[in-house]
N, C-alpha and C positions, 0 to 999 in steps of 0.2 A: 504493500500500499503506501501511497507518496507521502514524503514528509509532511506533517501538519506545521502551518504558519502559527507563530505564539502571537498572541493578543494581549495588549492592556489596556487597561482604562485609564483616564485621565490622573489619577493618583499612583500608577505605576502598578495596579494590582492586575494579576493574570487573569484572563476570561477564558472562555472555552476557545479552544485551537481551532481555526478553519483551516480547510483544503486549499492548495493553490488556485488563484481563478482560472486557470486553464482547465481543473479536472472537475469532475461533474460527480455529484453521490446520488445514482441513482438508485432509489427503492421501488421495486417491483413486483407487483402481484402475480400471482400464479394462476390460480382458476380464471377460466374467461379471459384471460390475459395472454398467457403464453401456450396456455392449452387449451380444452375443453371445460366448461365452468363445470366441477365434480364437487358435490357437496360432501360435506364430512360423514352425511349419513350413509355415504356410499363408497367406502374407502377402498372396497376391492377395485375400481376402476381408477383409483390413482396410479396403478402399475402400468395400465394399458393404455393409457391416453398417448393422443401423438401429439408433439408438440408442432404448434404454428410454426412453419418454416421460416418465415421472415422474421420471427422473435428471436428464433435461435440466432440468426446470421447478424443481424442487426445488435443485439444484446454482446453476443461475442465481439463484434468489431469494437463496441464501445470500449469492453474488457480490454481489448488489446491496445486501444487509443490510451489506455492508462486511468480511466476512468473506474470507480469504485460501483460494483453491482453489489445489490443485496436485495435477495427476494422476501418478502414478507407474505404472510398468508393467512387467512382466518382457519387453516386446517391446525388441528390442535398439537400439542408434544406428542401425544400416542402416533401421530401420523409422519413424526419426522424420519424415521427411518424409509418408509415408503417414499418420502419426499425427496430426500438425497439421493437415495437410489435412483430414482426416476430423474433428478436434475443431472446425476452424473452418468447414467445409461445412454441421455442424448445429447452429452456432451457441452453443455450450458456451464461456461464459467463465470465462477462468483465468488465474491468473499464473505458472504455471510448469508444466512437464513434466519429469518425471525418469524415465529410461530405464533398463534393466539391472536390475531389481528382481530379487532371487532367486528362481528358480522353484521350485514345489514347494510350495508353503502351507507350514503348521504355523508360522507367525510368531510369534517370541517378542520384542518389540520391547523394549531397556531403552536408558533415557536417564535424564538426570539432571532434564529437566524433567517436568513432568506429562504424562502421555500416556493417551488414552483409545481404548480399541479398539471399533468395532461390526462386528459380523460382517452382511455384507450376504446376506438371503434371497429375495431375490426383487421387492422392491419399496421404493423410496424415499418416504419420508414425512420429516415434521420430527421432530426425536428428540425423545425423553421420557426423563425419568429413573426409572431402574429400579435395583434391587440385585441384582447377580449376585456370584458367588463368582470370585475371580481369583488366579492364583498373584503370591505378593509375596516380597522378600527379608525374611528372618528379622531381627527387631529385636536 
C-alpha cells in the first residue's frame, strides 16, 4: 500500500493521515456490483456466481495503477471464507475485505475526509468527471 501523508492541525497535533493525491481509496460492494445480487439467505450461490467481466478488468487495472481496492459487503462474517475463495478464484486483486455492511441501501456516508460516491448502474468503466446535485451540510 502507498505511504500515507502525515497531516497536522494548526497547533501541530497529528491528524489522520491521507493517501497521496494521485491514489484513490476504492470501497466496492460485491453483490449486485461485481457479480449477481446474492442475498445472505442463499449462501450456496456465492461460490457459483460469475463476476461481471468489466468489473474484474477495471478493478484489477485500478489496483495495478496503485490505487487501494477494498471490498465491502452485507455478507456476514460467516460468509468470509466463501467470499475470499470466490474473489481469489476469479482473480480479483484487492487489499481488504470488510464484512457486515448494513443491509437495505439508501446509504448516506458522513466522514471528515472527502467522499465521492458512484452508483453502479450495470457496467464498470473508467470514471469520468460529471457535475451532479448532492446533499451537503449547511455552512
